[in-house]
All heavy atoms as a GROMACS GRO file, in nm:
protein
  629
    1HIS      N    1  27.890  10.988  12.255
    1HIS     CA    2  27.995  11.088  12.270
    1HIS      C    3  28.075  11.054  12.394
    1HIS      O    4  28.028  11.048  12.505
    1HIS     CB    5  27.933  11.227  12.276
    1HIS     CG    6  28.032  11.339  12.303
    1HIS    ND1    7  28.083  11.407  12.198
    1HIS    CD2    8  28.092  11.383  12.412
    1HIS    CE1    9  28.165  11.501  12.250
    1HIS    NE2   10  28.167  11.483  12.382
    2ILE      N   11  28.208  11.028  12.379
    2ILE     CA   12  28.291  10.995  12.489
    2ILE      C   13  28.415  11.091  12.483
    2ILE      O   14  28.471  11.109  12.371
    2ILE     CB   15  28.348  10.848  12.479
    2ILE    CG1   16  28.235  10.754  12.484
    2ILE    CG2   17  28.449  10.821  12.587
    2ILE    CD1   18  28.163  10.738  12.622
    3THR      N   19  28.460  11.142  12.594
    3THR     CA   20  28.577  11.234  12.596
    3THR      C   21  28.679  11.165  12.700
    3THR      O   22  28.639  11.134  12.813
    3THR     CB   23  28.543  11.369  12.647
    3THR    OG1   24  28.445  11.424  12.554
    3THR    CG2   25  28.663  11.459  12.649
    4LYS      N   26  28.800  11.143  12.651
    4LYS     CA   27  28.909  11.095  12.735
    4LYS      C   28  29.029  11.188  12.711
    4LYS      O   29  29.096  11.178  12.606
    4LYS     CB   30  28.941  10.953  12.697
    4LYS     CG   31  29.057  10.894  12.772
    4LYS     CD   32  29.015  10.796  12.878
    4LYS     CE   33  29.136  10.729  12.932
    4LYS     NZ   34  29.132  10.713  13.078
    5GLY      N   35  29.050  11.278  12.805
    5GLY     CA   36  29.158  11.373  12.788
    5GLY      C   37  29.119  11.465  12.671
    5GLY      O   38  29.012  11.520  12.664
    6GLN      N   39  29.208  11.476  12.568
    6GLN     CA   40  29.185  11.558  12.455
    6GLN      C   41  29.124  11.471  12.339
    6GLN      O   42  29.104  11.526  12.228
    6GLN     CB   43  29.312  11.624  12.404
    6GLN     CG   44  29.358  11.730  12.503
    6GLN     CD   45  29.480  11.801  12.448
    6GLN    OE1   46  29.561  11.747  12.378
    6GLN    NE2   47  29.488  11.930  12.480
    7THR      N   48  29.098  11.348  12.363
    7THR     CA   49  29.047  11.258  12.257
    7THR      C   50  28.898  11.253  12.271
    7THR      O   51  28.842  11.227  12.380
    7THR     CB   52  29.099  11.113  12.273
    7THR    OG1   53  29.242  11.120  12.259
    7THR    CG2   54  29.050  11.025  12.162
    8ILE      N   55  28.823  11.277  12.161
    8ILE     CA   56  28.675  11.275  12.156
    8ILE      C   57  28.634  11.170  12.061
    8ILE      O   58  28.675  11.175  11.943
    8ILE     CB   59  28.623  11.414  12.121
    8ILE    CG1   60  28.665  11.522  12.217
    8ILE    CG2   61  28.467  11.408  12.114
    8ILE    CD1   62  28.636  11.662  12.176
    9ILE      N   63  28.544  11.082  12.103
    9ILE     CA   64  28.495  10.972  12.015
    9ILE      C   65  28.344  10.990  12.013
    9ILE      O   66  28.272  11.001  12.112
    9ILE     CB   67  28.531  10.835  12.072
    9ILE    CG1   68  28.680  10.824  12.095
    9ILE    CG2   69  28.481  10.725  11.977
    9ILE    CD1   70  28.720  10.696  12.165
   10THR      N   71  28.291  10.990  11.888
   10THR     CA   72  28.150  10.998  11.868
   10THR      C   73  28.103  10.887  11.771
   10THR      O   74  28.180  10.842  11.685
   10THR     CB   75  28.103  11.134  11.811
   10THR    OG1   76  28.173  11.154  11.686
   10THR    CG2   77  28.143  11.246  11.903
   11SER      N   78  27.980  10.844  11.788
   11SER     CA   79  27.918  10.745  11.702
   11SER      C   80  27.770  10.748  11.721
   11SER      O   81  27.718  10.807  11.812
   11SER     CB   82  27.974  10.602  11.725
   11SER     OG   83  27.927  10.555  11.845
   12ARG      N   84  27.699  10.673  11.632
   12ARG     CA   85  27.555  10.657  11.645
   12ARG      C   86  27.515  10.553  11.753
   12ARG      O   87  27.411  10.565  11.815
   12ARG     CB   88  27.492  10.618  11.514
   12ARG     CG   89  27.512  10.719  11.403
   12ARG     CD   90  27.407  10.826  11.420
   12ARG     NE   91  27.407  10.913  11.309
   12ARG     CZ   92  27.333  11.023  11.299
   12ARG    NH1   93  27.255  11.054  11.403
   12ARG    NH2   94  27.345  11.103  11.198
   13LYS      N   95  27.603  10.460  11.770
   13LYS     CA   96  27.576  10.345  11.861
   13LYS      C   97  27.703  10.311  11.935
   13LYS      O   98  27.811  10.306  11.873
   13LYS     CB   99  27.521  10.225  11.780
   13LYS     CG  100  27.479  10.105  11.865
   13LYS     CD  101  27.423  10.002  11.773
   13LYS     CE  102  27.388   9.874  11.858
   13LYS     NZ  103  27.342   9.764  11.773
   14GLY      N  104  27.694  10.276  12.067
   14GLY     CA  105  27.812  10.238  12.139
   14GLY      C  106  27.783  10.158  12.263
   14GLY      O  107  27.671  10.161  12.317
   15GLN      N  108  27.883  10.079  12.308
   15GLN     CA  109  27.871  10.004  12.430
   15GLN      C  110  28.005  10.017  12.501
   15GLN      O  111  28.110  10.037  12.442
   15GLN     CB  112  27.847   9.857  12.397
   15GLN     CG  113  27.718   9.830  12.323
   15GLN     CD  114  27.705   9.678  12.287
   15GLN    OE1  115  27.802   9.607  12.282
   15GLN    NE2  116  27.584   9.638  12.269
   16TYR      N  117  28.000   9.993  12.632
   16TYR     CA  118  28.123  10.001  12.715
   16TYR      C  119  28.129   9.867  12.796
   16TYR      O  120  28.036   9.827  12.863
   16TYR     CB  121  28.123  10.116  12.809
   16TYR     CG  122  28.241  10.122  12.900
   16TYR    CD1  123  28.366  10.145  12.846
   16TYR    CD2  124  28.231  10.103  13.034
   16TYR    CE1  125  28.478  10.151  12.933
   16TYR    CE2  126  28.337  10.109  13.121
   16TYR     CZ  127  28.462  10.135  13.064
   16TYR     OH  128  28.575  10.142  13.143
   17ASN      N  129  28.240   9.802  12.788
   17ASN     CA  130  28.267   9.680  12.870
   17ASN      C  131  28.358   9.720  12.986
   17ASN      O  132  28.476   9.745  12.963
   17ASN     CB  133  28.335   9.572  12.787
   17ASN     CG  134  28.355   9.444  12.861
   17ASN    OD1  135  28.380   9.441  12.982
   17ASN    ND2  136  28.338   9.330  12.794
   18LYS      N  137  28.302   9.726  13.104
   18LYS     CA  138  28.383   9.774  13.223
   18LYS      C  139  28.487   9.671  13.265
   18LYS      O  140  28.583   9.709  13.331
   18LYS     CB  141  28.286   9.807  13.339
   18LYS     CG  142  28.217   9.692  13.401
   18LYS     CD  143  28.136   9.734  13.521
   18LYS     CE  144  28.073   9.613  13.582
   18LYS     NZ  145  28.008   9.644  13.707
   19ASN      N  146  28.470   9.540  13.233
   19ASN     CA  147  28.569   9.445  13.271
   19ASN      C  148  28.701   9.465  13.203
   19ASN      O  149  28.806   9.452  13.265
   19ASN     CB  150  28.513   9.303  13.248
   19ASN     CG  151  28.397   9.270  13.332
   19ASN    OD1  152  28.386   9.316  13.444
   19ASN    ND2  153  28.303   9.196  13.280
   20ASN      N  154  28.699   9.492  13.069
   20ASN     CA  155  28.827   9.509  13.003
   20ASN      C  156  28.843   9.651  12.950
   20ASN      O  157  28.937   9.680  12.876
   20ASN     CB  158  28.841   9.411  12.888
   20ASN     CG  159  28.732   9.428  12.780
   20ASN    OD1  160  28.658   9.524  12.777
   20ASN    ND2  161  28.720   9.332  12.693
   21LYS      N  162  28.758   9.742  13.003
   21LYS     CA  163  28.766   9.886  12.969
   21LYS      C  164  28.774   9.916  12.820
   21LYS      O  165  28.854   9.994  12.775
   21LYS     CB  166  28.886   9.950  13.045
   21LYS     CG  167  28.870   9.942  13.193
   21LYS     CD  168  28.986  10.005  13.265
   21LYS     CE  169  28.983  10.014  13.409
   21LYS     NZ  170  28.910   9.945  13.500
   22THR      N  171  28.687   9.846  12.743
   22THR     CA  172  28.683   9.863  12.600
   22THR      C  173  28.552   9.924  12.558
   22THR      O  174  28.444   9.882  12.607
   22THR     CB  175  28.702   9.720  12.531
   22THR    OG1  176  28.824   9.670  12.572
   22THR    CG2  177  28.697   9.735  12.383
   23LEU      N  178  28.560  10.020  12.470
   23LEU     CA  179  28.440  10.081  12.411
   23LEU      C  180  28.423  10.023  12.273
   23LEU      O  181  28.518  10.007  12.195
   23LEU     CB  182  28.462  10.232  12.397
   23LEU     CG  183  28.481  10.308  12.528
   23LEU    CD1  184  28.562  10.430  12.507
   23LEU    CD2  185  28.349  10.339  12.583
   24TYR      N  186  28.298   9.991  12.233
   24TYR     CA  187  28.264   9.938  12.107
   24TYR      C  188  28.169  10.030  12.039
   24TYR      O  189  28.063  10.062  12.090
   24TYR     CB  190  28.198   9.800  12.120
   24TYR     CG  191  28.161   9.733  11.996
   24TYR    CD1  192  28.252   9.682  11.905
   24TYR    CD2  193  28.022   9.720  11.957
   24TYR    CE1  194  28.218   9.626  11.784
   24TYR    CE2  195  27.988   9.663  11.839
   24TYR     CZ  196  28.085   9.612  11.756
   24TYR     OH  197  28.047   9.553  11.637
   25PHE      N  198  28.211  10.089  11.928
   25PHE     CA  199  28.136  10.189  11.853
   25PHE      C  200  28.095  10.138  11.718
   25PHE      O  201  28.170  10.065  11.648
   25PHE     CB  202  28.218  10.316  11.832
   25PHE     CG  203  28.258  10.381  11.960
   25PHE    CD1  204  28.382  10.360  12.009
   25PHE    CD2  205  28.173  10.466  12.025
   25PHE    CE1  206  28.425  10.423  12.131
   25PHE    CE2  207  28.211  10.530  12.140
   25PHE     CZ  208  28.332  10.509  12.195
   26GLN      N  209  27.974  10.175  11.669
   26GLN     CA  210  27.927  10.144  11.541
   26GLN      C  211  27.854  10.266  11.479
   26GLN      O  212  27.800  10.349  11.553
   26GLN     CB  213  27.825  10.028  11.543
   26GLN     CG  214  27.887   9.896  11.570
   26GLN     CD  215  27.779   9.790  11.563
   26GLN    OE1  216  27.684   9.794  11.650
   26GLN    NE2  217  27.792   9.697  11.475
   27ARG      N  218  27.863  10.275  11.348
   27ARG     CA  219  27.791  10.375  11.266
   27ARG      C  220  27.848  10.514  11.284
   27ARG      O  221  27.835  10.575  11.391
   27ARG     CB  222  27.641  10.378  11.296
   27ARG     CG  223  27.574  10.244  11.271
   27ARG     CD  224  27.422  10.262  11.283
   27ARG     NE  225  27.362  10.135  11.303
   27ARG     CZ  226  27.264  10.106  11.388
   27ARG    NH1  227  27.212  10.199  11.456
   27ARG    NH2  228  27.217   9.986  11.400
   28ARG      N  229  27.913  10.558  11.182
   28ARG     CA  230  27.971  10.693  11.177
   28ARG      C  231  28.066  10.724  11.291
   28ARG      O  232  28.048  10.826  11.366
   28ARG     CB  233  27.866  10.801  11.168
   28ARG     CG  234  27.786  10.802  11.043
   28ARG     CD  235  27.696  10.923  11.044
   28ARG     NE  236  27.608  10.922  10.929
   28ARG     CZ  237  27.510  11.008  10.907
   28ARG    NH1  238  27.487  11.103  11.002
   28ARG    NH2  239  27.438  11.004  10.808
   29VAL      N  240  28.163  10.637  11.311
   29VAL     CA  241  28.258  10.653  11.423
   29VAL      C  242  28.358  10.760  11.388
   29VAL      O  243  28.415  10.761  11.278
   29VAL     CB  244  28.328  10.523  11.457
   29VAL    CG1  245  28.422  10.541  11.573
   29VAL    CG2  246  28.226  10.416  11.482
   30ARG      N  247  28.379  10.856  11.474
   30ARG     CA  248  28.476  10.965  11.457
   30ARG      C  249  28.561  10.971  11.584
   30ARG      O  250  28.511  10.984  11.696
   30ARG     CB  251  28.408  11.097  11.442
   30ARG     CG  252  28.302  11.105  11.328
   30ARG     CD  253  28.373  11.108  11.191
   30ARG     NE  254  28.273  11.135  11.092
   30ARG     CZ  255  28.222  11.034  11.014
   30ARG    NH1  256  28.258  10.912  11.037
   30ARG    NH2  257  28.137  11.062  10.916
   31ILE      N  258  28.695  10.948  11.564
   31ILE     CA  259  28.786  10.974  11.678
   31ILE      C  260  28.866  11.097  11.649
   31ILE      O  261  28.942  11.099  11.547
   31ILE     CB  262  28.880  10.853  11.696
   31ILE    CG1  263  28.796  10.726  11.725
   31ILE    CG2  264  28.974  10.876  11.811
   31ILE    CD1  265  28.877  10.598  11.733
   32ASN      N  266  28.853  11.198  11.726
   32ASN     CA  267  28.928  11.321  11.707
   32ASN      C  268  29.026  11.342  11.823
   32ASN      O  269  28.990  11.343  11.937
   32ASN     CB  270  28.828  11.443  11.702
   32ASN     CG  271  28.745  11.446  11.579
   32ASN    OD1  272  28.795  11.427  11.469
   32ASN    ND2  273  28.615  11.457  11.593
   33ASP      N  274  29.148  11.357  11.782
   33ASP     CA  275  29.258  11.378  11.878
   33ASP      C  276  29.343  11.489  11.819
   33ASP      O  277  29.344  11.513  11.696
   33ASP     CB  278  29.340  11.245  11.886
   33ASP     CG  279  29.449  11.252  11.991
   33ASP    OD1  280  29.425  11.220  12.106
   33ASP    OD2  281  29.564  11.290  11.954
   34PRO      N  282  29.415  11.567  11.900
   34PRO     CA  283  29.501  11.671  11.846
   34PRO      C  284  29.604  11.624  11.741
   34PRO      O  285  29.640  11.701  11.652
   34PRO     CB  286  29.572  11.730  11.971
   34PRO     CG  287  29.480  11.695  12.085
   34PRO     CD  288  29.419  11.568  12.047
   35GLN      N  289  29.643  11.496  11.749
   35GLN     CA  290  29.745  11.446  11.659
   35GLN      C  291  29.688  11.368  11.538
   35GLN      O  292  29.760  11.344  11.438
   35GLN     CB  293  29.840  11.358  11.735
   35GLN     CG  294  29.920  11.428  11.838
   35GLN     CD  295  30.013  11.340  11.914
   35GLN    OE1  296  30.019  11.220  11.892
   35GLN    NE2  297  30.090  11.397  12.003
   36TYR      N  298  29.556  11.321  11.542
   36TYR     CA  299  29.505  11.249  11.433
   36TYR      C  300  29.353  11.251  11.439
   36TYR      O  301  29.291  11.295  11.534
   36TYR     CB  302  29.553  11.100  11.442
   36TYR     CG  303  29.509  11.028  11.574
   36TYR    CD1  304  29.387  10.967  11.580
   36TYR    CD2  305  29.588  11.029  11.684
   36TYR    CE1  306  29.348  10.906  11.697
   36TYR    CE2  307  29.548  10.964  11.804
   36TYR     CZ  308  29.433  10.903  11.807
   36TYR     OH  309  29.390  10.844  11.928
   37ARG      N  310  29.294  11.197  11.328
   37ARG     CA  311  29.149  11.184  11.318
   37ARG      C  312  29.121  11.049  11.249
   37ARG      O  313  29.184  11.017  11.154
   37ARG     CB  314  29.088  11.298  11.243
   37ARG     CG  315  28.938  11.301  11.245
   37ARG     CD  316  28.887  11.431  11.194
   37ARG     NE  317  28.938  11.467  11.065
   37ARG     CZ  318  28.868  11.513  10.963
   37ARG    NH1  319  28.744  11.536  10.982
   37ARG    NH2  320  28.926  11.543  10.845
   38ILE      N  321  29.029  10.967  11.306
   38ILE     CA  322  28.990  10.845  11.247
   38ILE      C  323  28.843  10.849  11.215
   38ILE      O  324  28.759  10.885  11.299
   38ILE     CB  325  29.021  10.724  11.340
   38ILE    CG1  326  29.169  10.712  11.364
   38ILE    CG2  327  28.969  10.591  11.281
   38ILE    CD1  328  29.208  10.607  11.463
   39LEU      N  329  28.805  10.809  11.087
   39LEU     CA  330  28.673  10.804  11.046
   39LEU      C  331  28.646  10.655  11.006
   39LEU      O  332  28.715  10.600  10.921
   39LEU     CB  333  28.645  10.890  10.925
   39LEU     CG  334  28.699  11.035  10.937
   39LEU    CD1  335  28.692  11.109  10.805
   39LEU    CD2  336  28.622  11.112  11.048
   40SER      N  337  28.542  10.592  11.073
   40SER     CA  338  28.524  10.452  11.046
   40SER      C  339  28.376  10.415  11.068
   40SER      O  340  28.298  10.499  11.109
   40SER     CB  341  28.614  10.367  11.142
   40SER     OG  342  28.605  10.228  11.113
   41ASP      N  343  28.352  10.289  11.038
   41ASP     CA  344  28.211  10.236  11.063
   41ASP      C  345  28.207  10.157  11.194
   41ASP      O  346  28.108  10.172  11.268
   41ASP     CB  347  28.174  10.141  10.948
   41ASP     CG  348  28.035  10.085  10.968
   41ASP    OD1  349  27.934  10.160  10.966
   41ASP    OD2  350  28.024   9.963  11.001
   42THR      N  351  28.310  10.086  11.227
   42THR     CA  352  28.310  10.005  11.352
   42THR      C  353  28.452  10.007  11.414
   42THR      O  354  28.550   9.983  11.353
   42THR     CB  355  28.275   9.855  11.315
   42THR    OG1  356  28.149   9.854  11.251
   42THR    CG2  357  28.266   9.773  11.444
   43VAL      N  358  28.451  10.042  11.546
   43VAL     CA  359  28.579  10.058  11.620
   43VAL      C  360  28.563   9.998  11.755
   43VAL      O  361  28.464  10.025  11.828
   43VAL     CB  362  28.620  10.206  11.626
   43VAL    CG1  363  28.742  10.222  11.718
   43VAL    CG2  364  28.649  10.270  11.496
   44ASN      N  365  28.665   9.922  11.798
   44ASN     CA  366  28.680   9.881  11.938
   44ASN      C  367  28.796   9.966  11.991
   44ASN      O  368  28.906   9.972  11.932
   44ASN     CB  369  28.723   9.735  11.953
   44ASN     CG  370  28.607   9.641  11.933
   44ASN    OD1  371  28.493   9.678  11.959
   44ASN    ND2  372  28.635   9.518  11.894
   45TYR      N  373  28.776  10.037  12.102
   45TYR     CA  374  28.879  10.127  12.153
   45TYR      C  375  28.907  10.088  12.301
   45TYR      O  376  28.816  10.093  12.386
   45TYR     CB  377  28.829  10.272  12.143
   45TYR     CG  378  28.931  10.376  12.195
   45TYR    CD1  379  29.039  10.408  12.117
   45TYR    CD2  380  28.916  10.432  12.323
   45TYR    CE1  381  29.131  10.507  12.162
   45TYR    CE2  382  29.007  10.523  12.366
   45TYR     CZ  383  29.115  10.560  12.291
   45TYR     OH  384  29.208  10.649  12.331
   46ASN      N  385  29.029  10.056  12.328
   46ASN     CA  386  29.072  10.024  12.464
   46ASN      C  387  29.116  10.147  12.534
   46ASN      O  388  29.209  10.219  12.496
   46ASN     CB  389  29.183   9.919  12.465
   46ASN     CG  390  29.223   9.871  12.602
   46ASN    OD1  391  29.259   9.949  12.688
   46ASN    ND2  392  29.206   9.744  12.624
   47THR      N  393  29.049  10.186  12.644
   47THR     CA  394  29.073  10.307  12.712
   47THR      C  395  29.202  10.309  12.794
   47THR      O  396  29.254  10.413  12.825
   47THR     CB  397  28.960  10.349  12.803
   47THR    OG1  398  28.940  10.248  12.902
   47THR    CG2  399  28.828  10.372  12.728
   48VAL      N  400  29.258  10.192  12.821
   48VAL     CA  401  29.380  10.180  12.895
   48VAL      C  402  29.500  10.192  12.799
   48VAL      O  403  29.587  10.273  12.822
   48VAL     CB  404  29.387  10.047  12.974
   48VAL    CG1  405  29.522  10.032  13.040
   48VAL    CG2  406  29.279  10.041  13.074
   49THR      N  407  29.501  10.114  12.691
   49THR     CA  408  29.609  10.107  12.597
   49THR      C  409  29.598  10.221  12.494
   49THR      O  410  29.697  10.251  12.422
   49THR     CB  411  29.620   9.976  12.523
   49THR    OG1  412  29.506   9.953  12.448
   49THR    CG2  413  29.640   9.862  12.619
   50LYS      N  414  29.481  10.276  12.478
   50LYS     CA  415  29.446  10.383  12.375
   50LYS      C  416  29.474  10.327  12.236
   50LYS      O  417  29.508  10.402  12.142
   50LYS     CB  418  29.522  10.507  12.403
   50LYS     CG  419  29.494  10.571  12.534
   50LYS     CD  420  29.565  10.698  12.551
   50LYS     CE  421  29.535  10.759  12.689
   50LYS     NZ  422  29.612  10.875  12.717
   51VAL      N  423  29.446  10.202  12.211
   51VAL     CA  424  29.460  10.136  12.080
   51VAL      C  425  29.317  10.124  12.025
   51VAL      O  426  29.231  10.070  12.091
   51VAL     CB  427  29.530  10.004  12.088
   51VAL    CG1  428  29.526   9.929  11.954
   51VAL    CG2  429  29.671  10.016  12.136
   52ALA      N  430  29.301  10.166  11.899
   52ALA     CA  431  29.174  10.152  11.838
   52ALA      C  432  29.184  10.046  11.728
   52ALA      O  433  29.275  10.048  11.642
   52ALA     CB  434  29.138  10.283  11.764
   53HIS      N  435  29.101   9.944  11.736
   53HIS     CA  436  29.093   9.836  11.632
   53HIS      C  437  28.967   9.869  11.548
   53HIS      O  438  28.857   9.891  11.603
   53HIS     CB  439  29.073   9.698  11.702
   53HIS     CG  440  29.192   9.653  11.775
   53HIS    ND1  441  29.287   9.572  11.716
   53HIS    CD2  442  29.235   9.678  11.897
   53HIS    CE1  443  29.386   9.551  11.804
   53HIS    NE2  444  29.356   9.614  11.917
   54PHE      N  445  28.985   9.874  11.418
   54PHE     CA  446  28.873   9.908  11.332
   54PHE      C  447  28.841   9.802  11.232
   54PHE      O  448  28.930   9.722  11.194
   54PHE     CB  449  28.898  10.040  11.264
   54PHE     CG  450  29.041  10.066  11.220
   54PHE    CD1  451  29.089  10.012  11.102
   54PHE    CD2  452  29.123  10.137  11.303
   54PHE    CE1  453  29.218  10.030  11.066
   54PHE    CE2  454  29.256  10.156  11.267
   54PHE     CZ  455  29.308  10.106  11.147
   55PHE      N  456  28.715   9.795  11.195
   55PHE     CA  457  28.664   9.692  11.106
   55PHE      C  458  28.573   9.765  11.005
   55PHE      O  459  28.477   9.830  11.040
   55PHE     CB  460  28.580   9.591  11.183
   55PHE     CG  461  28.660   9.536  11.304
   55PHE    CD1  462  28.649   9.602  11.427
   55PHE    CD2  463  28.742   9.429  11.293
   55PHE    CE1  464  28.721   9.552  11.541
   55PHE    CE2  465  28.813   9.380  11.399
   55PHE     CZ  466  28.798   9.441  11.524
   56GLY      N  467  28.599   9.751  10.877
   56GLY     CA  468  28.524   9.813  10.774
   56GLY      C  469  28.602   9.934  10.720
   56GLY      O  470  28.716   9.964  10.769
   57PRO      N  471  28.548  10.001  10.622
   57PRO     CA  472  28.617  10.118  10.562
   57PRO      C  473  28.661  10.219  10.673
   57PRO      O  474  28.577  10.265  10.749
   57PRO     CB  475  28.511  10.178  10.469
   57PRO     CG  476  28.419  10.065  10.441
   57PRO     CD  477  28.415   9.981  10.567
   58THR      N  478  28.789  10.255  10.667
   58THR     CA  479  28.844  10.346  10.770
   58THR      C  480  28.941  10.442  10.710
   58THR      O  481  29.026  10.397  10.624
   58THR     CB  482  28.912  10.267  10.882
   58THR    OG1  483  28.817  10.176  10.937
   58THR    CG2  484  28.969  10.356  10.986
   59ASN      N  485  28.936  10.566  10.744
   59ASN     CA  486  29.037  10.666  10.705
   59ASN      C  487  29.101  10.717  10.834
   59ASN      O  488  29.038  10.754  10.929
   59ASN     CB  489  28.967  10.788  10.637
   59ASN     CG  490  28.919  10.752  10.500
   59ASN    OD1  491  28.998  10.724  10.410
   59ASN    ND2  492  28.789  10.749  10.478
   60ILE      N  493  29.238  10.721  10.826
   60ILE     CA  494  29.316  10.777  10.937
   60ILE      C  495  29.390  10.897  10.880
   60ILE      O  496  29.458  10.888  10.777
   60ILE     CB  497  29.422  10.675  10.987
   60ILE    CG1  498  29.353  10.546  11.033
   60ILE    CG2  499  29.508  10.736  11.095
   60ILE    CD1  500  29.450  10.434  11.064
   61LEU      N  501  29.365  11.010  10.938
   61LEU     CA  502  29.414  11.136  10.888
   61LEU      C  503  29.505  11.202  10.990
   61LEU      O  504  29.462  11.220  11.111
   61LEU     CB  505  29.300  11.227  10.852
   61LEU     CG  506  29.190  11.168  10.764
   61LEU    CD1  507  29.066  11.253  10.759
   61LEU    CD2  508  29.243  11.148  10.622
   62THR      N  509  29.622  11.242  10.955
   62THR     CA  510  29.711  11.325  11.032
   62THR      C  511  29.746  11.448  10.957
   62THR      O  512  29.708  11.462  10.842
   62THR     CB  513  29.843  11.248  11.072
   62THR    OG1  514  29.924  11.230  10.958
   62THR    CG2  515  29.814  11.111  11.137
   63GLU      N  516  29.823  11.538  11.014
   63GLU     CA  517  29.862  11.660  10.951
   63GLU      C  518  29.941  11.624  10.819
   63GLU      O  519  29.932  11.698  10.718
   63GLU     CB  520  29.949  11.743  11.040
   63GLU     CG  521  29.966  11.886  10.987
   63GLU     CD  522  30.035  11.967  11.094
   63GLU    OE1  523  29.976  11.988  11.200
   63GLU    OE2  524  30.150  12.015  11.067
   64LYS      N  525  30.021  11.522  10.819
   64LYS     CA  526  30.105  11.486  10.706
   64LYS      C  527  30.062  11.372  10.619
   64LYS      O  528  30.097  11.355  10.505
   64LYS     CB  529  30.248  11.453  10.755
   64LYS     CG  530  30.316  11.568  10.821
   64LYS     CD  531  30.451  11.531  10.866
   64LYS     CE  532  30.520  11.645  10.935
   64LYS     NZ  533  30.657  11.610  10.982
   65ASP      N  534  29.975  11.277  10.675
   65ASP     CA  535  29.942  11.157  10.607
   65ASP      C  536  29.790  11.130  10.608
   65ASP      O  537  29.714  11.180  10.689
   65ASP     CB  538  30.006  11.035  10.682
   65ASP     CG  539  30.157  11.041  10.680
   65ASP    OD1  540  30.216  11.058  10.570
   65ASP    OD2  541  30.213  11.031  10.786
   66SER      N  542  29.752  11.048  10.504
   66SER     CA  543  29.613  11.002  10.493
   66SER      C  544  29.623  10.853  10.458
   66SER      O  545  29.688  10.812  10.362
   66SER     CB  546  29.543  11.078  10.382
   66SER     OG  547  29.418  11.024  10.363
   67ILE      N  548  29.563  10.772  10.544
   67ILE     CA  549  29.565  10.628  10.529
   67ILE      C  550  29.427  10.571  10.514
   67ILE      O  551  29.339  10.609  10.595
   67ILE     CB  552  29.636  10.556  10.649
   67ILE    CG1  553  29.778  10.607  10.662
   67ILE    CG2  554  29.634  10.405  10.628
   67ILE    CD1  555  29.842  10.574  10.794
   68TYR      N  556  29.407  10.484  10.417
   68TYR     CA  557  29.274  10.416  10.404
   68TYR      C  558  29.299  10.262  10.422
   68TYR      O  559  29.392  10.208  10.367
   68TYR     CB  560  29.213  10.436  10.263
   68TYR     CG  561  29.086  10.353  10.245
   68TYR    CD1  562  28.967  10.398  10.293
   68TYR    CD2  563  29.095  10.232  10.184
   68TYR    CE1  564  28.854  10.318  10.279
   68TYR    CE2  565  28.981  10.152  10.170
   68TYR     CZ  566  28.863  10.198  10.213
   68TYR     OH  567  28.749  10.120  10.204
   69CYS      N  568  29.213  10.201  10.496
   69CYS     CA  569  29.223  10.057  10.517
   69CYS      C  570  29.080  10.003  10.557
   69CYS      O  571  28.990  10.086  10.579
   69CYS     CB  572  29.323  10.018  10.620
   69CYS     SG  573  29.296  10.096  10.777
   70GLU      N  574  29.070   9.872  10.564
   70GLU     CA  575  28.941   9.817  10.595
   70GLU      C  576  28.944   9.726  10.718
   70GLU      O  577  28.845   9.681  10.767
   70GLU     CB  578  28.883   9.740  10.473
   70GLU     CG  579  28.852   9.832  10.362
   70GLU     CD  580  28.778   9.772  10.248
   70GLU    OE1  581  28.737   9.654  10.260
   70GLU    OE2  582  28.759   9.844  10.152
   71LYS      N  583  29.063   9.708  10.771
   71LYS     CA  584  29.078   9.626  10.900
   71LYS      C  585  29.216   9.656  10.955
   71LYS      O  586  29.316   9.657  10.879
   71LYS     CB  587  29.062   9.481  10.875
   71LYS     CG  588  29.065   9.399  11.005
   71LYS     CD  589  29.035   9.254  10.980
   71LYS     CE  590  29.032   9.173  11.108
   71LYS     NZ  591  29.012   9.035  11.092
   72GLY      N  592  29.226   9.683  11.080
   72GLY     CA  593  29.359   9.704  11.143
   72GLY      C  594  29.345   9.771  11.274
   72GLY      O  595  29.241   9.770  11.338
   73TRP      N  596  29.454   9.837  11.321
   73TRP     CA  597  29.455   9.902  11.447
   73TRP      C  598  29.547  10.025  11.440
   73TRP      O  599  29.629  10.036  11.351
   73TRP     CB  600  29.503   9.807  11.559
   73TRP     CG  601  29.639   9.751  11.537
   73TRP    CD1  602  29.668   9.633  11.468
   73TRP    CD2  603  29.766   9.804  11.582
   73TRP    NE1  604  29.805   9.612  11.470
   73TRP    CE2  605  29.865   9.715  11.538
   73TRP    CE3  606  29.804   9.915  11.653
   73TRP    CZ2  607  30.002   9.734  11.566
   73TRP    CZ3  608  29.939   9.931  11.679
   73TRP    CH2  609  30.031   9.842  11.638
   74TYR      N  610  29.526  10.120  11.539
   74TYR     CA  611  29.603  10.240  11.542
   74TYR      C  612  29.623  10.279  11.685
   74TYR      O  613  29.528  10.268  11.770
   74TYR     CB  614  29.526  10.354  11.466
   74TYR     CG  615  29.606  10.480  11.454
   74TYR    CD1  616  29.698  10.494  11.357
   74TYR    CD2  617  29.587  10.588  11.542
   74TYR    CE1  618  29.776  10.608  11.337
   74TYR    CE2  619  29.661  10.705  11.528
   74TYR     CZ  620  29.752  10.717  11.427
   74TYR     OH  621  29.829  10.826  11.416
   75ASN      N  622  29.746  10.318  11.723
   75ASN     CA  623  29.768  10.357  11.863
   75ASN      C  624  29.826  10.495  11.868
   75ASN      O  625  29.901  10.543  11.788
   75ASN     CB  626  29.860  10.260  11.935
   75ASN     CG  627  29.998  10.249  11.880
   75ASN    OD1  628  30.025  10.300  11.771
   75ASN    ND2  629  30.081  10.186  11.949
   0.00000   0.00000   0.00000
């Protein structure tokens, strides 16, 4: 469980790389933000750029849209 401002990230397994300020999450990854929600299996999240790179089945949900993909990024 990681909180950065209003963004909350949870997963079953995670690692933090302090050199590049990147979080690596695996298994039931959930990113909850007031503007969106991401549900995935594997996510790399850069805490500086706030860009999430995901690998595997992923759903991105906003108030207006629902996106499914298996590899990509979201900022």
